[in-house]
N, C-alpha and C positions, 0 to 999 in steps of 0.2 A: 135105621131108616127112618123110625118112628119119634126118636130123637128130633133130627132134621124138618120133619114135621111141625112138630112143636114150637121151633126155633123161628121156623117162614113164618109161622099164624103170630108168635109174637111183635114179630118185627111188623109186620102187615099190621097188629093191629095198633103199636103204638103210632105207626105213619099214619093210619086213618085209611088203610090200602085195603081193597078185599082178597083173600086168597086166591088166587088159582091158578090150579094144577097143571093148567094149560103151558104154564110158564115153560115146562119142560119139554113141551113140544114145540118148537120156535119152525117158524116156515123153513120149507127147503131150501129157498132161494129169496135174495133180497128183492123187493117191490121198486129197483130201478135198475136202470144198465144203460149208460154212455161208451159212444163210441168216438174214435179219431179215426179218421177215415179218407183216403184220397178216392175209395168209391164213390163215383156219384149218387146224387140223389132218387135218380131213376132206378137203382137198384137199392140201395139202402133203406130207404122208405118203406117199401113193399116188404122186406126182409123182418124190417123191426117191428112191423105190424103183425106180421104173420107169425114171429115170435111172440108179441104180446099174446095171441090166440091161444098158442099151444102150450106157453106158460099157464096161463088159467087154467084150460084144461088138465094139463098134467101134474101143476101144484096148487092149483085154486088160489094162486093170488096174479095181484092186477098189478103186470110191471108196466112203469113209465118208462116211455123209451125215448132217447134223443142221439144224435150226430153232431160231432165237430168236426164239419169238412176242410180238409186240408190237402194239400197237395203232397203225394209221398217226402219227398224230401224234409219238407217244412216241417210235417208230422213226427219226422224222427227226430228232427230238430228239439221240438216242442219235448218229445217224452223225455230228451236226455236233460232239458233245462229243470224238468220238474223231478229230479235226483231220486227216483223210487217212492214220490209221493205227489201221483199225479192224477188231476182232474177228471180222467175217463176211465173206463174201466177195459176195453178191449181196444187194439190196436188194427186194422183190417186193412188188408191191399198192397199192392206194388212190388218189389223185389225181397225174394228171399233173403240177399245178403245181407241186407238193412237189418234183419230180424236176428239173424244170427250174429249182427254186430252190438244189438241191445242185451240179447243172451249173455253175451261173453262179458258186459256192463255190469249184469246182474238186476236188470230192468225188467225180465219178464217170468213169470211162474210157469212152471209146464203146465201142460195141459193134462185135463181129467175127461178122458173120453172112456167110454166102454170098451174092451178088449177089443172086440170083434170090428167094429166101428173105425179104430185104429188100424187096424189090420188091414184092412179092407181098402184101404187105399196103396199103391204100390209106393215105393222107395222114390222111384225118379222115373223119368221119361224124356224121350230122345236120344237119337244117334249123331254124331258120334261121340257126343260130352254129354251125359245122362243129366237131366235138370233135375233136382229134388222136388220132390212132390210134398215131401213134410222133414222136418227136423230130426235125424237121428238121437238126439240128445232128449225130445220131446217139447221142447219150448215154445213151438209153432206148427200149424198145421196148413194145408194147403185145403181150400174150401170149393174150388169151380177150377175149370181150366178156359182159358182166355187169351185168344190171340190176340198181339199188336200188330197189324197190319196197315194197308194201306186202304185210303177211301176216292172214290170221286164220282164226281156228279156226270152222268154219262151224257146229256146234252150238251153241254159246256165243252166236254173233252170232245166226244164227236165233232163240235164246231172247230176246235183245235188242231184234229186232225192227228190226233195220237192215243195210242193204245197202253193201259196197264196193266202189264202181266207177272212185274217182278220189278225189283231194286234199281235196274240200270235203266227202267224206260223214266223214271223220275230225272233223270240227266237231259232229256230231250230238250233241244233248246226252243224249241213251241210253247216250254212250258216257264218259259222266264215270267218270274211275279206271280205264276199261278198256284205255287204249294202255300200251304198252309202248315206250320209244324209247333209245336211248344219246347221250349227253353229246356235243356236236360238237367238244369240245378231245380227247375221248378215241375217237374214230371219224371216219375218213373218208367212211364213207356217211353218218354224220347230218351232220356236216359239207358235205358235198357236197348233200347233198336242201337243207337249210337254204340254201343257196347259190342252189338251184333257187327256193325259195319266194320270196327275196329278189329274186332278177333279175326274178320274174313278176311281182309285184305293185311293186316298189322298197321301199327301206330301210324306209320308216315303217309303210307297211300290210305289208310283208312280216312286220315283227316283230309287230304287231296279229294277225296271222293265226296266228304262232306261239306267241304265247301263249294265243290260244284252244286250239289243240292244248295245251297245256301245262296248262290247265285241265280237261282232258277225259285226261292224262297220269298214270298212276297210280304208275308207276319210271320211275327213270333209272337204267338198267345201267352197270355199269360196263366192259363189254365190248359189241361189236357181236355178238359170238358169245349171249352172253346173252339176245338180245331175241327170237328164233326159239323157245329152248330155253324159257322163260317162256309163250311164247304155245300153243308144242307143248303143251303140261301143262296148257293151261287155267287156267294163276292170271290171265292176259289175253287179253281177244277178239282185240285186232289189234295188229300190230307196224310201229314206221314205220321207212322208211329201213333194210330189211334186203335183203344182199346176196341173191340168188337163189341160190347154192349152199349157203348156212349155212342157209337153208329148207328147201332138199332133202333137206338132212344128215339134216333132223327126217324127211320125207318115207320116206327110206331105213331110218331107223331105226321104222319103222312107226306113226310119229305122223299124225291127219289134219291138214293145214293146204291154204291156197289162198291163191296167190300174185296180186298185182294188178299190171300193170306200168303206171304211171297219165299222164296227160300229162307228156312232156316230161322224164319220171324220169331222172335220172343213169345213163347207160354208162358204167362205169368199164374200161379197155383191160386193165385190171390188168399196168400199168406194171412193166419191170423192169430194172435195170440192176446193173452190175458196176461196185461200189465202189473207188473211186482209193485204191493200195496194199494191195489185196486181198491175205491170204495164199496164195490159190491161184486168181488170175487166169483160168488156161488151164481147169481145170474150173469155173469160173465162167462163161465164154464158152461152152462145150460146153454145161452146164446149159441158156443160153438158146436155143440150138439143137434141144435135144431135145425144150425144149416148143413150139417153131414146126413140131417135123416132123409131118408125118400123123400119126405115132404118136403124139404128145405130144397133138397135137390131139384126136386121138380119145380120149385117155383124158380128157381133161378135160372133153370133152364128155358125157360120163356121168356127171360130177361135177356137174352144174346150172348151166355156163356155155355159151359161144356161141365157135364157131372166129371166128379175127381175121382169115381170109381167106376172099374170098367164094366161094371153088371150092370150099370144106368146107362141109357142113348135120351137123346131129345128126339123125343116122340109126343105127338099128341094128335087130337082130331083134326078133320079138316079146317081151317082155316082161323086157328089156334095159332098163338104168339109161339109155342113151339113149335109147328109147319113154318110158321113165319120167318123164323132164327134159321130153320135149316135152308130153307130156299135162300136166305141172305147172304149165307155163308158157302154157297156153290154144293149144298145135297151132306155138308157135314155132319153126321149124328150123333159121334163120338170120337175122340181125339185116339182110341186105343182100337181105332180099325184102320187107323191107316200109318204109314210110317211117319213119324216126327223127326224133321232134319233139326238138328240144333248144334250150335256152336259157340253159345253165351256160358263160359266156365266161370261160376260162383265165385271160385276159389280166387280167380284174378281180379273178379270186377266189382267184389265184394269188400277187396283192403281198403281201408280206408285214406289211405294215401292216394290209389288208384282213384277213388270218386272224387276226390278233391282235385285231381289230374286232371279229368276230364272236364270238369264243371269248368276250373280254370282256364284250360285253353280253350274251349268255347268262346267263355267271355271274351278271354284277352283276342280270339284270334279270329273269331267266327263273328259274334255279339257286337263288338268296341267297331268292327271294319266292316261291318256289313254291307253297309253305300258303297263301300270303296270297292267289295268283291262283285256287287250286282255288277258296277259300272264298269 
């Protein structure tokens, strides 16, 4: 040990640099963190800001954070293109099946979490098909529970003389031109909801149903986030496959919207994973730990989503965002207090061939023929 110190001192003398034994005590995490995510700014910005404060308190490190906003399919494609040399550290949000595919390609690191934190998250939720909340192999973990449901503008819907309680209500002829949705090749929430319909009715009858939905659709937006926005402004009466927090953000902005959680609607665990070759892997794992901490879960619950551990509920003082979120989703405080229906089979939906089949069929039979379908 003494010889090593002498060598270090000699090297430092030669190069004119001071010797600092603090070199042996490198920071616990890096001072930068970058996300690639479909999760909207309404959620990822508050989480990144809170993480920076948490990291400063826990590690004494000032972490610079940033996010690359991309729809889930686009983000997934970008990560494949990076080929293990990513320009981001963490992939957050969307369907777990895409994370499984990335893990199979060797593009994810195993999640590093305290054992108790990992075990607090149940393996799956929902019946008759269990929906995974974390990867049994450890490459991704869910961070929050978020339903992809339906929303409507109550005054406009009342004027049309329509009620929305479940999927079938969307096919009411009075809603012609009044539905907004995003394309499944650009939106994970739309893709997952299309799969719910296809796995409920079967391939042929499912597409018949989705074509009827297209006949009532007035716009296919470029992003999921645009759907609640155009409904909130009253440009369209109903939104299809809307993540709960995106709609809740419009409520917090002062708009009047009602959220409906239809039968067997997809509930995403908003998976999170560290990318293989991430520039800042320690900060990446620390961010996942923060999101799953009680502090992180409480913050998320005030943004229109739900805790992913059974021991936590959405609750807060009167008038808080938490209580507003509970009222917005009809009084629901935890997905572990109610029976969750799920028909989405990730083994079917996650096949690469299946993903492209759904997107290709949509493009050829709905997107390209939309005007004809409406007519």
